[in-house]
RODO-2510 file (C-alpha; in nm, 4 decimals, decimal comma):
residues 511
     n   res          X          Y          Z
     1     m     3,4652    13,5856    10,6803
     2     k     3,6221    13,2394    10,7023
     3     i     3,9595    13,2421    10,8739
     4     k     4,2169    12,9666    10,9032
     5     k     4,1840    12,9170    11,2770
     6     t     4,5320    12,7799    11,3559
     7     a     4,7176    13,0670    11,1893
     8     y     4,4693    13,3154    11,3292
     9     l     4,5085    13,2095    11,6925
    10     s     4,8850    13,1853    11,6552
    11     s     4,8980    13,5429    11,5285
    12     i     4,6696    13,6763    11,8014
    13     r     4,8453    13,4944    12,0831
    14     t     5,1656    13,6644    11,9770
    15     y     5,0275    13,9781    12,1365
    16     l     4,8896    13,8228    12,4541
    17     p     5,2142    13,8969    12,6431
    18     s     5,1500    14,2643    12,5719
    19     i     4,8723    14,2497    12,8318
    20     k     5,1434    14,2157    13,0944
    21     t     5,2465    14,5721    13,0247
    22     y     4,9076    14,7004    13,1325
    23     s     4,8593    14,8174    13,4897
    24     t     4,6242    14,6897    13,7574
    25     i     4,3101    14,6761    13,5442
    26     a     4,4596    14,4194    13,3054
    27     f     4,5281    14,1891    13,5953
    28     l     4,1803    14,2449    13,7353
    29     f     3,9846    14,1594    13,4244
    30     l     4,1863    13,8517    13,3393
    31     t     4,1776    13,7520    13,7043
    32     l     3,7981    13,7551    13,6867
    33     l     3,8179    13,5351    13,3790
    34     a     4,0509    13,2908    13,5480
    35     g     3,7958    13,2364    13,8190
    36     y     3,5016    13,2256    13,5801
    37     n     3,1780    13,1251    13,7483
    38     p     2,8459    13,1147    13,5592
    39     n     2,6694    13,2269    13,8769
    40     l     2,8995    13,5219    13,9429
    41     q     2,6824    13,7992    14,0836
    42     a     2,6857    14,1451    13,9296
    43     t     2,7250    14,2971    14,2752
    44     e     3,0477    14,1029    14,3261
    45     i     3,1964    14,2406    14,0044
    46     e     3,0733    14,5867    14,0889
    47     r     3,2389    14,5575    14,4284
    48     y     3,5720    14,4966    14,2557
    49     l     3,5189    14,8092    14,0492
    50     n     3,4137    15,0275    14,3426
    51     q     3,7085    14,9194    14,5550
    52     n     3,9252    15,1117    14,3086
    53     l     4,1201    14,7932    14,2367
    54     q     4,3309    14,7737    14,5503
    55     f     4,5213    14,4442    14,5298
    56     s     4,8771    14,3436    14,6076
    57     q     5,1036    14,2968    14,3066
    58     a     5,1945    13,9420    14,4144
    59     e     4,8306    13,8384    14,4418
    60     l     4,7521    13,9922    14,1050
    61     q     5,0462    13,8215    13,9402
    62     a     4,9437    13,4809    14,0748
    63     q     4,5864    13,5240    13,9613
    64     h     4,7074    13,6616    13,6299
    65     e     4,8922    13,3353    13,5615
    66     q     4,5746    13,1431    13,6415
    67     s     4,3858    13,3563    13,3923
    68     f     4,6211    13,2596    13,1120
    69     n     4,5787    12,8942    13,2038
    70     h     4,2060    12,9506    13,1774
    71     l     4,2336    13,1054    12,8308
    72     h     4,4767    12,8428    12,7071
    73     a     4,2383    12,5719    12,8241
    74     n     4,0166    12,6858    12,5344
    75     r     3,7397    12,8192    12,7556
    76     i     3,7281    13,1087    12,5145
    77     v     3,3507    13,1275    12,4779
    78     e     3,3016    13,1504    12,8540
    79     a     3,5760    13,4102    12,8739
    80     q     3,4114    13,6155    12,6012
    81     q     3,0726    13,5981    12,7736
    82     s     3,2241    13,7034    13,1035
    83     m     3,4015    13,9983    12,9432
    84     n     3,0811    14,1124    12,7728
    85     q     2,9035    14,1066    13,1086
    86     l     3,1867    14,2937    13,2733
    87     l     3,1955    14,5637    13,0041
    88     a     2,8213    14,6140    13,0409
    89     l     2,8631    14,6610    13,4136
    90     f     3,1546    14,8933    13,3579
    91     s     2,9408    15,1094    13,1298
    92     e     2,6681    15,1079    13,3923
    93     v     2,9100    15,2203    13,6627
    94     i     3,0394    15,5013    13,4397
    95     s     2,6819    15,6076    13,3627
    96     d     2,5859    15,6013    13,7324
    97     r     2,8870    15,8098    13,8261
    98     a     2,8110    16,0573    13,5510
    99     a     2,4579    16,0939    13,6901
   100     l     2,5976    16,1297    14,0418
   101     s     2,8352    16,3980    13,9204
   102     t     2,5396    16,5903    13,7749
   103     d     2,3488    16,5575    14,1006
   104     i     2,6451    16,6909    14,2985
   105     a     2,6807    16,9825    14,0595
   106     n     2,3122    17,0640    14,1058
   107     g     2,3446    17,0421    14,4848
   108     q     2,1140    16,7411    14,5044
   109     k     2,3865    16,5203    14,6565
   110     t     2,6757    16,6184    14,8789
   111     e     2,8893    16,3009    14,9197
   112     p     3,2329    16,3253    14,7542
   113     l     3,2697    16,1660    14,4120
   114     i     3,5678    15,9331    14,3698
   115     q     3,6796    15,9721    14,0086
   116     p     3,7802    15,6426    13,8469
   117     d     4,1086    15,6086    13,6622
   118     a     4,0365    15,7309    13,3083
   119     t     4,2499    15,4506    13,1595
   120     l     4,0502    15,1641    13,3096
   121     y     3,7726    15,1377    13,0535
   122     p     3,9942    15,1415    12,7403
   123     k     4,2101    14,8717    12,8977
   124     a     3,8996    14,6674    12,9694
   125     l     3,7978    14,7087    12,6051
   126     s     4,1397    14,6020    12,4815
   127     n     4,1363    14,2889    12,6990
   128     a     3,7912    14,2066    12,5677
   129     a     3,9133    14,2639    12,2109
   130     i     4,1958    14,0166    12,2574
   131     i     3,9502    13,7547    12,3796
   132     d     3,7163    13,8354    12,0881
   133     a     4,0063    13,7776    11,8513
   134     m     4,0865    13,4450    12,0151
   135     a     3,7177    13,3541    11,9852
   136     n     3,7463    13,4077    11,6075
   137     d     3,5308    13,7206    11,6172
   138     p     3,7572    13,9704    11,4390
   139     k     3,4828    14,2208    11,3609
   140     t     3,4033    14,2774    11,7296
   141     a     3,7722    14,2686    11,8196
   142     i     3,8572    14,5431    11,5701
   143     k     3,5627    14,7541    11,6878
   144     r     3,6725    14,7300    12,0510
   145     f     4,0375    14,7928    11,9724
   146     n     3,9393    15,1096    11,7890
   147     q     3,7210    15,2181    12,0814
   148     a     4,0091    15,1562    12,3218
   149     i     4,2469    15,3506    12,0979
   150     t     4,0102    15,6470    12,0760
   151     l     3,9711    15,6586    12,4541
   152     t     4,3458    15,6160    12,5141
   153     e     4,4180    15,9054    12,2778
   154     s     4,2610    16,1380    12,5337
   155     a     4,5930    16,1163    12,7198
   156     g     4,7830    16,2174    12,4058
   157     m     4,8198    16,1060    12,0434
   158     f     5,1644    15,9622    12,1209
   159     n     5,0671    15,7940    12,4462
   160     a     5,3002    15,4952    12,4933
   161     e     5,0079    15,2668    12,5757
   162     l     4,8776    15,3107    12,2218
   163     f     5,1704    15,1049    12,0929
   164     d     5,0455    14,7641    12,2121
   165     l     4,6891    14,8470    12,1147
   166     l     4,7930    14,9324    11,7596
   167     m     5,0102    14,6217    11,7312
   168     a     4,7256    14,3958    11,8429
   169     l     4,4826    14,5752    11,6112
   170     a     4,7219    14,5344    11,3174
   171     s     4,7500    14,1640    11,3913
   172     v     4,3742    14,1144    11,3569
   173     q     4,3582    14,3369    11,0494
   174     n     4,6439    14,1485    10,8851
   175     v     4,4980    13,8031    10,9471
   176     t     4,1645    13,9179    10,8032
   177     s     4,3381    14,0542    10,4897
   178     q     4,2752    14,4202    10,5740
   179     y     4,6274    14,4995    10,4647
   180     a     4,5926    14,8731    10,4075
   181     e     4,4443    14,9199    10,7544
   182     a     4,7044    14,6925    10,9124
   183     r     4,9842    14,8843    10,7443
   184     q     4,8409    15,2116    10,8741
   185     s     4,8197    15,0733    11,2293
   186     l     5,1758    14,9430    11,2151
   187     r     5,3124    15,2699    11,0792
   188     r     5,1394    15,4643    11,3523
   189     a     5,2783    15,2298    11,6190
   190     q     5,6216    15,2757    11,4639
   191     h     5,5838    15,6533    11,4758
   192     i     5,4916    15,6343    11,8436
   193     s     5,7976    15,4168    11,9028
   194     h     6,0157    15,6783    11,7318
   195     r     5,8678    15,9558    11,9447
   196     q     5,9118    15,7591    12,2658
   197     d     6,2515    15,5906    12,2138
   198     g     6,4096    15,7315    11,8981
   199     v     6,4313    15,6331    11,5324
   200     f     6,6281    15,3151    11,6055
   201     s     6,4104    15,1886    11,8894
   202     s     6,4227    14,8114    11,9315
   203     n     6,0478    14,8149    12,0025
   204     q     5,9809    14,8562    11,6308
   205     l     6,1537    14,5303    11,5300
   206     p     5,8274    14,3301    11,5409
   207     i     5,6678    14,6075    11,3339
   208     v     5,9360    14,5757    11,0683
   209     e     5,8952    14,1977    11,0666
   210     s     5,5191    14,2311    11,0213
   211     l     5,5665    14,4785    10,7361
   212     v     5,8096    14,2397    10,5665
   213     k     5,5607    13,9513    10,5810
   214     m     5,2795    14,1737    10,4593
   215     n     5,4808    14,3019    10,1646
   216     v     5,5923    13,9504    10,0684
   217     r     5,2328    13,8276    10,0817
   218     q     5,1221    14,1111     9,8545
   219     g     5,4066    14,0693     9,6063
   220     n     5,5904    14,3854     9,7123
   221     g     5,9295    14,2203     9,7337
   222     v     6,1293    14,5397     9,6898
   223     l     5,9468    14,7030     9,9807
   224     a     6,0036    14,3911    10,1919
   225     d     6,3748    14,4035    10,1075
   226     r     6,3889    14,7670    10,2144
   227     e     6,2297    14,6822    10,5499
   228     q     6,4791    14,4002    10,6030
   229     k     6,7678    14,6384    10,5469
   230     f     6,6191    14,8753    10,8017
   231     n     6,5878    14,5801    11,0387
   232     l     6,9643    14,5305    11,0132
   233     t     7,0284    14,9035    11,0588
   234     i     6,8321    14,8996    11,3860
   235     v     7,0223    14,5991    11,5189
   236     e     7,3564    14,7510    11,4181
   237     h     7,2662    15,0773    11,5901
   238     i     7,1818    14,8908    11,9107
   239     h     7,4783    14,6508    11,9219
   240     g     7,7423    14,7814    11,6822
   241     d     7,8646    14,6651    11,3411
   242     d     8,0860    14,3761    11,4549
   243     n     7,9188    14,2598    11,7743
   244     v     7,8317    13,8909    11,7983
   245     a     7,4822    13,9972    11,9060
   246     i     7,3996    14,0835    11,5435
   247     l     7,4840    13,7317    11,4175
   248     p     7,1251    13,5967    11,4360
   249     t     7,0082    13,8887    11,2227
   250     l     7,2899    13,8364    10,9717
   251     f     7,2009    13,4665    10,9422
   252     k     6,8309    13,5384    10,9055
   253     l     6,8715    13,8078    10,6419
   254     g     7,1317    13,6028    10,4570
   255     g     6,8733    13,3273    10,4152
   256     y     6,6011    13,5773    10,3292
   257     f     6,7939    13,7399    10,0450
   258     t     6,9014    13,3987     9,9142
   259     d     6,5398    13,2834     9,8969
   260     r     6,4333    13,6069     9,7313
   261     g     6,7032    13,5760     9,4697
   262     f     6,6193    13,2143     9,3991
   263     a     6,2469    13,2874     9,3638
   264     m     6,3288    13,5515     9,1031
   265     s     6,5609    13,3140     8,9178
   266     l     6,2700    13,0769     8,8542
   267     n     6,0554    13,3430     8,6932
   268     n     6,0502    13,5534     8,3815
   269     p     5,7669    13,8086     8,4155
   270     q     5,7667    13,8737     8,0414
   271     t     5,6634    13,5122     7,9716
   272     a     5,4563    13,4532     8,2826
   273     q     5,1372    13,4395     8,0788
   274     h     5,2398    13,1034     7,9312
   275     a     5,4595    12,9690     8,2113
   276     i     5,4517    12,8566     8,5718
   277     v     5,5725    13,1220     8,8128
   278     f     5,7093    13,0421     9,1583
   279     t     5,6807    13,2550     9,4707
   280     n     5,7327    13,2262     9,8424
   281     a     5,4632    12,9963     9,9839
   282     d     5,3121    13,2877    10,1794
   283     s     5,2631    13,5006     9,8689
   284     s     4,9936    13,5046     9,6027
   285     a     5,1411    13,7932     9,4034
   286     v     5,4360    13,8321     9,1683
   287     e     5,6324    14,1524     9,1233
   288     n     5,7256    14,2846     8,7816
   289     l     6,0607    14,4662     8,7688
   290     e     6,2115    14,6455     8,4721
   291     e     6,5523    14,4786     8,5191
   292     p     6,4825    14,1616     8,7190
   293     k     6,8224    13,9993     8,6497
   294     v     7,0113    14,3003     8,7831
   295     y     6,7984    14,3118     9,0949
   296     q     6,8224    13,9360     9,1439
   297     d     7,2029    13,9539     9,1326
   298     s     7,1966    14,2296     9,3935
   299     l     6,9899    14,0068     9,6240
   300     f     7,2384    13,7220     9,6012
   301     r     7,5244    13,9650     9,6480
   302     q     7,3660    14,0974     9,9682
   303     s     7,3139    13,7442    10,0949
   304     i     7,6733    13,6421    10,0267
   305     n     7,8091    13,9581    10,1893
   306     l     7,5979    13,9008    10,5003
   307     y     7,7253    13,5451    10,5397
   308     r     8,0862    13,6498    10,4793
   309     r     8,0483    13,9257    10,7330
   310     s     7,9129    13,6858    10,9943
   311     i     8,2012    13,4453    10,9259
   312     a     8,4517    13,7273    10,9772
   313     i     8,2893    13,8270    11,3088
   314     i     8,2959    13,4673    11,4370
   315     e     8,6556    13,4074    11,3281
   316     k     8,7687    13,7274    11,4982
   317     q     8,5826    13,6548    11,8199
   318     y     8,6097    13,2763    11,8504
   319     g     8,8670    13,1458    11,6007
   320     a     8,8744    12,9767    11,2623
   321     n     8,7453    12,6380    11,3812
   322     d     8,4568    12,7437    11,6004
   323     p     8,1310    12,5471    11,5516
   324     r     7,9419    12,8758    11,5202
   325     l     8,0867    12,8966    11,1692
   326     i     7,8854    12,5996    11,0495
   327     e     7,5567    12,7839    10,9940
   328     p     7,6979    13,0749    10,7880
   329     l     7,9222    12,8375    10,5904
   330     k     7,6209    12,6279    10,4944
   331     g     7,4249    12,9424    10,4122
   332     l     7,7079    13,0748    10,1974
   333     s     7,7317    12,7451    10,0108
   334     r     7,3579    12,7482     9,9453
   335     a     7,3626    13,1105     9,8254
   336     h     7,6436    13,0357     9,5788
   337     y     7,4610    12,7308     9,4475
   338     l     7,1226    12,8956     9,4010
   339     q     7,2893    13,1884     9,2281
   340     g     7,4524    12,9457     8,9880
   341     g     7,8029    13,0118     9,1165
   342     g     8,1146    12,8029     9,0882
   343     r     8,0920    12,4522     9,2306
   344     s     8,4359    12,4829     9,3880
   345     k     8,3109    12,7568     9,6226
   346     i     7,9984    12,5606     9,7063
   347     k     8,1896    12,2470     9,7992
   348     a     8,4729    12,4294     9,9759
   349     n     8,2343    12,5966    10,2214
   350     m     8,0461    12,2737    10,2962
   351     k     8,3692    12,0789    10,3315
   352     r     8,5019    12,3339    10,5809
   353     a     8,1790    12,3094    10,7828
   354     t     8,2086    11,9319    10,7910
   355     e     8,5744    11,9429    10,8982
   356     i     8,4890    12,1812    11,1841
   357     i     8,2366    11,9319    11,3178
   358     t     8,4435    11,6168    11,2704
   359     s     8,7518    11,7752    11,4297
   360     n     8,5632    11,9197    11,7256
   361     p     8,6198    11,7065    12,0401
   362     n     8,2790    11,8072    12,1733
   363     s     8,0844    11,6821    11,8723
   364     d     7,9374    11,3326    11,9000
   365     s     7,8840    11,0724    11,6324
   366     t     7,5336    11,2042    11,5638
   367     d     7,6641    11,5549    11,4929
   368     q     7,9359    11,4132    11,2717
   369     a     7,6937    11,1920    11,0803
   370     r     7,4552    11,4798    11,0194
   371     s     7,7381    11,6991    10,8937
   372     l     7,8492    11,4262    10,6539
   373     v     7,4925    11,3950    10,5247
   374     d     7,4766    11,7717    10,4709
   375     l     7,8016    11,7557    10,2740
   376     a     7,6784    11,4626    10,0667
   377     d     7,3528    11,6495     9,9991
   378     t     7,5597    11,9326     9,8535
   379     y     7,7398    11,6856     9,6292
   380     v     7,4060    11,5451     9,5096
   381     i     7,2809    11,8922     9,4228
   382     t     7,6031    11,9699     9,2357
   383     s     7,6059    11,6277     9,0625
   384     d     7,9286    11,5105     9,2278
   385     s     7,9760    11,1321     9,2481
   386     k     8,1522    11,1671     9,5866
   387     a     7,8064    11,1845     9,7465
   388     a     7,7700    10,8047     9,7593
   389     t     8,0921    10,7534     9,9546
   390     i     8,0043    11,0207    10,2105
   391     y     7,6507    10,8882    10,2595
   392     h     7,7998    10,5471    10,3368
   393     q     8,0382    10,7036    10,5911
   394     a     7,7475    10,8744    10,7665
   395     y     7,5425    10,5552    10,7662
   396     q     7,8310    10,3563    10,9150
   397     k     7,8792    10,6069    11,1990
   398     l     7,5130    10,5808    11,2920
   399     l     7,5131    10,2036    11,2641
   400     e     7,8148    10,1719    11,4942
   401     n     7,6208    10,3641    11,7592
   402     n     7,2986    10,1687    11,7039
   403     n     7,1168    10,4883    11,6093
   404     e     6,8402    10,3203    11,4117
   405     l     6,5979    10,6073    11,4636
   406     l     6,8254    10,8618    11,2959
   407     i     6,9102    10,6152    11,0193
   408     d     6,5402    10,5856    10,9447
   409     e     6,4935    10,9648    10,9659
   410     l     6,7789    11,0392    10,7256
   411     f     6,7626    10,7414    10,4906
   412     g     6,4256    10,5700    10,5381
   413     t     6,2721    10,7511    10,2406
   414     a     6,4113    10,9726     9,9676
   415     t     6,4308    11,3359    10,0857
   416     r     6,3765    11,6262     9,8502
   417     l     6,6765    11,8595     9,8487
   418     f     6,6144    12,0940     9,5577
   419     p     6,4028    12,2920     9,4882
   420     t     6,2623    12,3212     9,8377
   421     e     5,8968    12,2471     9,9009
   422     e     5,8369    12,6057    10,0150
   423     m     5,8291    12,7338     9,6580
   424     q     5,4697    12,7941     9,5471
   425     p     5,3863    12,7413     9,1757
   426     m     5,1505    13,0012     9,0290
   427     l     4,9385    13,0307     8,7168
   428     s     4,9031    13,3612     8,5350
   429     r     4,5267    13,3191     8,5012
   430     h     4,2509    13,0949     8,6331
   431     p     4,1733    12,8067     8,3907
   432     l     3,8373    12,8599     8,2222
   433     a     3,7417    12,4940     8,2657
   434     v     3,7800    12,5048     8,6434
   435     e     3,5312    12,6736     8,8744
   436     v     3,6650    12,9583     9,0857
   437     g     3,7313    12,8314     9,4366
   438     e     3,8081    12,4764     9,3244
   439     e     4,1590    12,3516     9,4044
   440     l     4,4053    12,3829     9,1169
   441     y     4,6428    12,0895     9,1128
   442     v     4,8479    11,8342     8,9280
   443     d     4,9435    11,4820     9,0390
   444     v     5,2698    11,3426     8,9075
   445     q     5,4502    11,0125     8,9525
   446     y     5,8226    10,9534     8,9080
   447     n     6,1226    10,7460     9,0068
   448     i     6,4398    10,8496     9,1890
   449     r     6,7774    10,7021     9,1023
   450     k     7,0488    10,6058     9,3491
   451     d     7,2282    10,9317     9,2733
   452     g     6,9242    11,1396     9,3689
   453     r     6,8172    11,2305     9,0156
   454     v     6,4556    11,2045     8,9003
   455     f     6,3506    11,0047     8,5936
   456     l     6,0384    10,8717     8,4190
   457     v     5,8104    11,1561     8,5254
   458     k     5,4473    11,1235     8,4203
   459     v     5,1351    11,3268     8,4900
   460     v     4,8687    11,1129     8,6580
   461     d     4,5927    11,3688     8,7095
   462     g     4,5276    11,7412     8,7326
   463     n     4,3004    12,0249     8,6267
   464     i     4,5573    12,2844     8,5176
   465     p     4,6091    12,3413     8,1427
   466     n     4,8184    12,0863     7,9503
   467     a     5,0875    12,3423     7,8718
   468     q     5,1432    12,4036     8,2430
   469     k     5,1351    12,0297     8,3147
   470     k     5,4183    11,9854     8,0674
   471     l     5,6182    12,2681     8,2245
   472     f     5,5692    12,1285     8,5741
   473     k     5,6749    11,7860     8,4530
   474     a     6,0020    11,9407     8,3332
   475     y     6,0373    12,1173     8,6683
   476     v     6,0017    11,7865     8,8548
   477     s     6,2603    11,6268     8,6275
   478     g     6,5164    11,8757     8,7579
   479     m     6,4573    11,7924     9,1236
   480     r     6,7323    11,6411     9,3384
   481     y     6,6780    11,4007     9,6265
   482     r     6,8826    11,2426     9,9004
   483     p     6,8404    10,8763     9,8059
   484     r     6,7103    10,6239    10,0555
   485     m     6,9305    10,3471    10,1890
   486     v     6,8357     9,9839    10,2365
   487     n     7,0680     9,7717    10,4503
   488     g     7,3435    10,0270    10,4065
   489     e     7,3122    10,0519    10,0298
   490     l     7,1819    10,3465     9,8276
   491     s     6,8605    10,2395     9,6591
   492     p     6,6250    10,3827     9,3974
   493     s     6,2699    10,4872     9,4820
   494     i     6,0001    10,3740     9,2402
   495     g     5,6533    10,5199     9,1989
   496     v     5,6989    10,8358     9,4064
   497     t     5,3909    11,0586     9,3894
   498     l     5,3497    11,4336     9,4314
   499     h     5,0242    11,6254     9,4670
   500     q     5,1060    11,9874     9,3839
   501     t     4,8557    12,2674     9,4297
   502     f     4,8670    12,5946     9,2355
   503     k     4,7609    12,9502     9,3042
   504     v     4,6661    13,2226     9,0586
   505     i     4,8868    13,5295     9,0330
   506     s     4,7534    13,8533     9,1702
   507     r     4,9206    14,1833     9,0990
   508     p     5,1272    14,3478     9,3729
   509     v     4,9407    14,5838     9,6037
   510     s     5,1076    14,9214     9,6357
   511     g     5,2528    15,0000     9,9772
***
């Protein structure tokens, strides 16, 4: 199975820190990897095993850090080979000791038998599985994780050490599109977390996040929303309803529910057969609800309430002009806009955010310029002519401080403001004239006026049906951009091109 290597390694490495929770054996095996030597003798490895792993914690920790440097240096193949050799020796040692045990029982040998720690081999397997995953060998990784889980279960079905194993296993299963298996692994890890630390254990937060991403990818938006609400319930249980510690979660979920609501506003499932449907960029499925407009409104309502709640917490704790208010004020403005709310609310929130920055003695000219640009962007999106004046103010602030780099970053080229580039256009069916597996796309060219509006859109190339080309052309016509500036003056952009790829809708997978 072909896997996108960058995303795959990123996902797997998320669970590398979990190795640190393992006891001495984890340090030993990765220590051996850190000092990898092609000529390492089997007797030397066996000596480590037979010494019953007696090392000082400090020495192990130091060598453990070296092992991670070794893995991160991309010597993955060597690491994998070394682990395979070590596992073979481990099996040999276990077999030899089993034979010795039989001999002692039969009276053929009298020396005492030192029983090895029963947890050593499954931990060796799990370390090897992690390296297999990093080596882009998911089949072997999954096999070894399952072996390690089976062996670890001998100490109990709710053994705490099963948690990390199941999380790592789910990561590999998820990246290789084994969603049903990944969901099962995550749910079991969550159940273990509940048994160990209670229903609202913080250990399950990464599980909830993984379930959200999985449900979004499979088009199960309602299930993802439910998990996000549970995420908030956990955080509230840990910190309290009005503690500042819950602010990051409120901000995150506020943005999540805004994006969900906006994605639904672009789509009408009843006409999807003849239209372009938009989803989150991570998803290839579209949900079909009986009353989508009602549900969409509830998503925006949740988002707005979360932002208002965070604003109230900050005002109570830090005051009405605290810079921490800027993020939720911007989020609230965006939620109102994408819902199609009143422009007065949208502008009032952004204006307040800008005033907080400009009046703050600790904010520098760069902060102030950025806040002015954010405000002007809002005016562009809402078709307010005040945008030009505010862009000029921001440009002048940067010019006075000789900040040419930021001027070029903000105004060197036109910047797309709405809709965001994260929205993925979908087709209801694969075009008959295009081979399966071939990229579906359309190339368009257009101009951008000084006020950020798009005009003279034309299709240059593409292999999607003409009806969808026409619809996408209309979609591009509604885009809004931050215009570029040349020598301090807002300027049009001529001949802008966009290469847009398309996916084909798949039906949601039941959770």
